[in-house]
N, CA and C atoms as an extended XYZ file, in Angstrom:
279
Properties=species:S:1:pos:R:3:atomname:S:1:resname:S:1:resid:I:1 pbc="F F F"
N       -74.880      -21.521      -82.105 N   MET     1
C       -74.927      -22.610      -81.165 CA  MET     1
C       -75.359      -22.093      -79.794 C   MET     1
N       -74.812      -20.970      -79.396 N   LEU     2
C       -75.169      -20.400      -78.099 CA  LEU     2
C       -76.638      -19.977      -78.067 C   LEU     2
N       -77.100      -19.357      -79.137 N   GLY     3
C       -78.496      -18.920      -79.186 CA  GLY     3
C       -79.474      -20.076      -79.168 C   GLY     3
N       -79.199      -21.103      -79.956 N   ALA     4
C       -80.115      -22.243      -80.029 CA  ALA     4
C       -80.114      -23.044      -78.732 C   ALA     4
N       -78.939      -23.261      -78.156 N   SER     5
C       -78.903      -24.000      -76.894 CA  SER     5
C       -79.493      -23.155      -75.765 C   SER     5
N       -79.278      -21.843      -75.809 N   GLY     6
C       -79.900      -20.964      -74.821 CA  GLY     6
C       -81.413      -20.968      -74.927 C   GLY     6
N       -81.925      -20.978      -76.155 N   LEU     7
C       -83.371      -21.038      -76.360 CA  LEU     7
C       -83.944      -22.364      -75.871 C   LEU     7
N       -83.241      -23.466      -76.132 N   ALA     8
C       -83.710      -24.772      -75.664 CA  ALA     8
C       -83.759      -24.828      -74.140 C   ALA     8
N       -82.784      -24.220      -73.496 N   ILE     9
C       -82.764      -24.193      -72.035 CA  ILE     9
C       -83.805      -23.211      -71.504 C   ILE     9
N       -84.006      -22.087      -72.196 N   ALA    10
C       -84.993      -21.098      -71.755 CA  ALA    10
C       -86.419      -21.620      -71.864 C   ALA    10
N       -86.644      -22.617      -72.703 N   CYS    11
C       -87.989      -23.186      -72.820 CA  CYS    11
C       -88.400      -23.947      -71.567 C   CYS    11
N       -87.433      -24.394      -70.775 N   MET    12
C       -87.778      -25.165      -69.571 CA  MET    12
C       -88.558      -24.336      -68.552 C   MET    12
N       -88.060      -23.172      -68.109 N   PRO    13
C       -88.881      -22.393      -67.177 CA  PRO    13
C       -90.140      -21.831      -67.829 C   PRO    13
N       -90.075      -21.573      -69.133 N   TRP    14
C       -91.249      -21.097      -69.859 CA  TRP    14
C       -92.356      -22.162      -69.808 C   TRP    14
N       -91.982      -23.432      -69.967 N   LEU    15
C       -92.951      -24.519      -69.856 CA  LEU    15
C       -93.515      -24.613      -68.444 C   LEU    15
N       -92.668      -24.417      -67.450 N   TRP    16
C       -93.125      -24.457      -66.065 CA  TRP    16
C       -94.164      -23.370      -65.813 C   TRP    16
N       -93.874      -22.169      -66.295 N   CYS    17
C       -94.834      -21.060      -66.134 CA  CYS    17
C       -96.132      -21.343      -66.893 C   CYS    17
N       -96.024      -21.864      -68.103 N   ALA    18
C       -97.220      -22.168      -68.888 CA  ALA    18
C       -98.066      -23.232      -68.196 C   ALA    18
N       -97.412      -24.207      -67.587 N   GLU    19
C       -98.153      -25.247      -66.886 CA  GLU    19
C       -98.852      -24.681      -65.655 C   GLU    19
N       -98.175      -23.831      -64.940 N   ARG    20
C       -98.750      -23.247      -63.721 CA  ARG    20
C       -99.898      -22.283      -64.021 C   ARG    20
N       -99.785      -21.540      -65.119 N   LEU    21
C      -100.787      -20.525      -65.441 CA  LEU    21
C      -101.881      -21.023      -66.371 C   LEU    21
N      -101.778      -22.273      -66.837 N   GLY    22
C      -102.814      -22.851      -67.674 CA  GLY    22
C      -102.741      -22.436      -69.137 C   GLY    22
N      -101.577      -21.980      -69.585 N   TRP    23
C      -101.415      -21.593      -70.988 CA  TRP    23
C      -101.199      -22.831      -71.841 C   TRP    23
N      -101.315      -22.658      -73.143 N   SER    24
C      -101.052      -23.746      -74.075 CA  SER    24
C       -99.540      -24.008      -74.135 C   SER    24
N       -99.172      -25.266      -74.015 N   GLN    25
C       -97.751      -25.643      -74.045 CA  GLN    25
C       -97.294      -26.074      -75.438 C   GLN    25
N       -98.225      -26.226      -76.345 N   ARG    26
C       -97.889      -26.721      -77.687 CA  ARG    26
C       -96.852      -25.865      -78.414 C   ARG    26
N       -96.986      -24.521      -78.458 N   PRO    27
C       -95.969      -23.755      -79.185 CA  PRO    27
C       -94.579      -23.850      -78.558 C   PRO    27
N       -94.530      -23.996      -77.260 N   ILE    28
C       -93.231      -24.112      -76.594 CA  ILE    28
C       -92.578      -25.438      -76.948 C   ILE    28
N       -93.347      -26.511      -76.904 N   HIS    29
C       -92.804      -27.824      -77.264 CA  HIS    29
C       -92.356      -27.856      -78.725 C   HIS    29
N       -93.148      -27.277      -79.611 N   LEU    30
C       -92.776      -27.253      -81.025 CA  LEU    30
C       -91.505      -26.445      -81.250 C   LEU    30
N       -91.403      -25.303      -80.597 N   LEU    31
C       -90.217      -24.464      -80.736 CA  LEU    31
C       -88.977      -25.178      -80.234 C   LEU    31
N       -89.089      -25.805      -79.079 N   GLN    32
C       -87.931      -26.471      -78.496 CA  GLN    32
C       -87.550      -27.725      -79.275 C   GLN    32
N       -88.526      -28.559      -79.592 N   THR    33
C       -88.236      -29.861      -80.183 CA  THR    33
C       -87.859      -29.786      -81.657 C   THR    33
N       -88.557      -28.964      -82.418 N   PHE    34
C       -88.351      -28.979      -83.859 CA  PHE    34
C       -87.530      -27.808      -84.390 C   PHE    34
N       -87.165      -26.845      -83.543 N   LEU    35
C       -86.357      -25.725      -84.011 CA  LEU    35
C       -85.066      -25.584      -83.210 C   LEU    35
N       -85.172      -25.380      -81.907 N   ALA    36
C       -83.994      -25.066      -81.100 CA  ALA    36
C       -83.018      -26.235      -81.000 C   ALA    36
N       -83.509      -27.433      -80.718 N   VAL    37
C       -82.618      -28.578      -80.539 CA  VAL    37
C       -81.938      -28.982      -81.853 C   VAL    37
N       -82.641      -29.106      -82.979 N   PRO    38
C       -81.924      -29.427      -84.226 CA  PRO    38
C       -80.924      -28.353      -84.650 C   PRO    38
N       -81.269      -27.079      -84.464 N   VAL    39
C       -80.333      -26.005      -84.821 CA  VAL    39
C       -79.102      -26.057      -83.924 C   VAL    39
N       -79.289      -26.326      -82.624 N   ALA    40
C       -78.153      -26.447      -81.716 CA  ALA    40
C       -77.262      -27.620      -82.111 C   ALA    40
N       -77.863      -28.742      -82.513 N   PHE    41
C       -77.077      -29.899      -82.944 CA  PHE    41
C       -76.245      -29.582      -84.180 C   PHE    41
N       -76.883      -28.999      -85.183 N   VAL    42
C       -76.174      -28.667      -86.421 CA  VAL    42
C       -75.081      -27.623      -86.161 C   VAL    42
N       -75.389      -26.620      -85.360 N   ALA    43
C       -74.399      -25.589      -85.066 CA  ALA    43
C       -73.225      -26.154      -84.285 C   ALA    43
N       -73.482      -27.070      -83.359 N   GLY    44
C       -72.396      -27.693      -82.612 CA  GLY    44
C       -71.516      -28.554      -83.500 C   GLY    44
N       -72.126      -29.310      -84.400 N   VAL    45
C       -71.351      -30.140      -85.327 CA  VAL    45
C       -70.510      -29.264      -86.253 C   VAL    45
N       -71.100      -28.199      -86.756 N   VAL    46
C       -70.351      -27.285      -87.641 CA  VAL    46
C       -69.200      -26.636      -86.878 C   VAL    46
N       -69.440      -26.231      -85.636 N   PHE    47
C       -68.369      -25.635      -84.836 CA  PHE    47
C       -67.236      -26.628      -84.616 C   PHE    47
N       -67.577      -27.863      -84.278 N   LEU    48
C       -66.535      -28.861      -84.045 CA  LEU    48
C       -65.816      -29.232      -85.334 C   LEU    48
N       -66.524      -29.267      -86.439 N   TRP    49
C       -65.913      -29.664      -87.703 CA  TRP    49
C       -64.970      -28.590      -88.241 C   TRP    49
N       -65.422      -27.353      -88.251 N   PHE    50
C       -64.612      -26.289      -88.847 CA  PHE    50
C       -63.694      -25.590      -87.860 C   PHE    50
N       -63.808      -25.851      -86.589 N   GLY    51
C       -62.971      -25.183      -85.606 CA  GLY    51
C       -61.839      -26.035      -85.089 C   GLY    51
N       -61.398      -27.020      -85.865 N   ARG    52
C       -60.360      -27.943      -85.405 CA  ARG    52
C       -58.999      -27.286      -85.261 C   ARG    52
N       -58.612      -26.477      -86.199 N   SER    53
C       -57.262      -25.913      -86.162 CA  SER    53
C       -57.202      -24.578      -85.439 C   SER    53
N       -58.325      -24.064      -85.024 N   GLU    54
C       -58.353      -22.760      -84.380 CA  GLU    54
C       -58.026      -22.912      -82.894 C   GLU    54
N       -56.968      -22.267      -82.438 N   SER    55
C       -56.549      -22.413      -81.042 CA  SER    55
C       -57.357      -21.507      -80.111 C   SER    55
N       -57.943      -20.421      -80.618 N   ALA    56
C       -58.701      -19.503      -79.763 CA  ALA    56
C       -60.023      -20.106      -79.309 C   ALA    56
N       -60.567      -21.073      -80.045 N   GLY    57
C       -61.847      -21.665      -79.704 CA  GLY    57
C       -61.738      -22.931      -78.879 C   GLY    57
N       -60.584      -23.203      -78.324 N   ARG    58
C       -60.394      -24.451      -77.574 CA  ARG    58
C       -61.254      -24.523      -76.320 C   ARG    58
N       -61.539      -23.400      -75.678 N   GLY    59
C       -62.367      -23.424      -74.481 CA  GLY    59
C       -63.825      -23.730      -74.760 C   GLY    59
N       -64.262      -23.514      -75.989 N   TRP    60
C       -65.650      -23.762      -76.355 CA  TRP    60
C       -65.880      -25.192      -76.817 C   TRP    60
N       -64.814      -25.919      -77.083 N   ARG    61
C       -64.965      -27.282      -77.594 CA  ARG    61
C       -65.700      -28.208      -76.614 C   ARG    61
N       -65.391      -28.184      -75.300 N   PRO    62
C       -66.166      -29.055      -74.400 CA  PRO    62
C       -67.657      -28.692      -74.369 C   PRO    62
N       -67.948      -27.392      -74.410 N   PHE    63
C       -69.350      -26.969      -74.450 CA  PHE    63
C       -70.017      -27.460      -75.732 C   PHE    63
N       -69.316      -27.369      -76.852 N   ALA    64
C       -69.874      -27.846      -78.119 CA  ALA    64
C       -70.119      -29.348      -78.072 C   ALA    64
N       -69.229      -30.096      -77.444 N   TRP    65
C       -69.438      -31.540      -77.320 CA  TRP    65
C       -70.662      -31.843      -76.469 C   TRP    65
N       -70.851      -31.112      -75.389 N   VAL    66
C       -72.035      -31.308      -74.543 CA  VAL    66
C       -73.303      -31.022      -75.341 C   VAL    66
N       -73.284      -29.928      -76.109 N   VAL    67
C       -74.449      -29.574      -76.924 CA  VAL    67
C       -74.720      -30.648      -77.968 C   VAL    67
N       -73.696      -31.119      -78.638 N   VAL    68
C       -73.878      -32.127      -79.691 CA  VAL    68
C       -74.389      -33.441      -79.106 C   VAL    68
N       -73.806      -33.884      -78.002 N   VAL    69
C       -74.226      -35.159      -77.419 CA  VAL    69
C       -75.649      -35.063      -76.863 C   VAL    69
N       -75.939      -34.006      -76.102 N   ALA    70
C       -77.271      -33.883      -75.505 CA  ALA    70
C       -78.353      -33.714      -76.570 C   ALA    70
N       -78.120      -32.845      -77.540 N   SER    71
C       -79.132      -32.652      -78.578 CA  SER    71
C       -79.213      -33.860      -79.507 C   SER    71
N       -78.102      -34.536      -79.740 N   GLY    72
C       -78.136      -35.757      -80.544 CA  GLY    72
C       -78.933      -36.865      -79.882 C   GLY    72
N       -78.770      -37.002      -78.564 N   LEU    73
C       -79.568      -37.993      -77.843 CA  LEU    73
C       -81.049      -37.643      -77.876 C   LEU    73
N       -81.358      -36.366      -77.741 N   TRP    74
C       -82.760      -35.942      -77.795 CA  TRP    74
C       -83.353      -36.209      -79.185 C   TRP    74
N       -82.588      -35.908      -80.229 N   LEU    75
C       -83.082      -36.149      -81.589 CA  LEU    75
C       -83.230      -37.642      -81.870 C   LEU    75
N       -82.321      -38.463      -81.344 N   ALA    76
C       -82.449      -39.911      -81.511 CA  ALA    76
C       -83.690      -40.431      -80.796 C   ALA    76
N       -83.953      -39.924      -79.595 N   PHE    77
C       -85.159      -40.313      -78.869 CA  PHE    77
C       -86.409      -39.870      -79.621 C   PHE    77
N       -86.384      -38.655      -80.153 N   LEU    78
C       -87.517      -38.146      -80.919 CA  LEU    78
C       -87.769      -39.007      -82.154 C   LEU    78
N       -86.711      -39.382      -82.861 N   ALA    79
C       -86.857      -40.232      -84.037 CA  ALA    79
C       -87.417      -41.597      -83.653 C   ALA    79
N       -86.967      -42.140      -82.521 N   TYR    80
C       -87.500      -43.423      -82.065 CA  TYR    80
C       -88.994      -43.321      -81.758 C   TYR    80
N       -89.392      -42.271      -81.056 N   VAL    81
C       -90.801      -42.121      -80.691 CA  VAL    81
C       -91.660      -41.898      -81.930 C   VAL    81
N       -91.189      -41.084      -82.863 N   LEU    82
C       -91.991      -40.787      -84.047 CA  LEU    82
C       -92.073      -41.951      -85.023 C   LEU    82
N       -90.986      -42.720      -85.163 N   PHE    83
C       -90.945      -43.727      -86.218 CA  PHE    83
C       -90.912      -45.171      -85.732 C   PHE    83
N       -90.485      -45.422      -84.502 N   GLY    84
C       -90.297      -46.807      -84.102 CA  GLY    84
C       -91.106      -47.274      -82.917 C   GLY    84
N       -91.675      -46.375      -82.169 N   ALA    85
C       -92.404      -46.797      -80.970 CA  ALA    85
C       -93.748      -47.406      -81.341 C   ALA    85
N       -94.144      -48.377      -80.565 N   ASP    86
C       -95.402      -49.077      -80.793 CA  ASP    86
C       -96.412      -48.617      -79.746 C   ASP    86
N       -97.418      -47.886      -80.190 N   PHE    87
C       -98.418      -47.360      -79.290 CA  PHE    87
C       -99.751      -48.103      -79.396 C   PHE    87
N       -99.733      -49.300      -79.945 N   ARG    88
C      -100.973      -50.064      -80.098 CA  ARG    88
C      -101.563      -50.460      -78.754 C   ARG    88
N      -100.733      -50.559      -77.735 N   TRP    89
C      -101.244      -50.953      -76.426 CA  TRP    89
C      -102.153      -49.884      -75.829 C   TRP    89
N      -102.121      -48.682      -76.381 N   MET    90
C      -102.935      -47.599      -75.854 CA  MET    90
C      -104.373      -47.649      -76.376 C   MET    90
N      -104.620      -48.443      -77.405 N   ASP    91
C      -105.978      -48.557      -77.949 CA  ASP    91
C      -106.812      -49.449      -77.034 C   ASP    91
N      -107.661      -48.832      -76.256 N   GLN    92
C      -108.495      -49.599      -75.337 CA  GLN    92
C      -109.948      -49.473      -75.779 C   GLN    92
N      -110.353      -50.397      -76.591 N   LYS    93
C      -111.726      -50.384      -77.116 CA  LYS    93
C      -112.544      -51.456      -76.475 C   LYS    93
């Protein structure tokens, strides 16, 4: 969970540098959107599900909730854009 959420956050300055230097942003977007965010979501859910009775992991629970909610919202938005958004208005012929 820490690695995937760290990678998703590390992609932000990487994108800024790529934009400033004129590099291709496609691999960064693909890595963040289709690898780091889903892995962070699954890892956060697994941590919250299996770490219920463990008292030593109580300090990580709020962080796991933030990761699950933020990545879940991002995945819901991604699913809406990929499957439900109507882009017909962009066809200007």
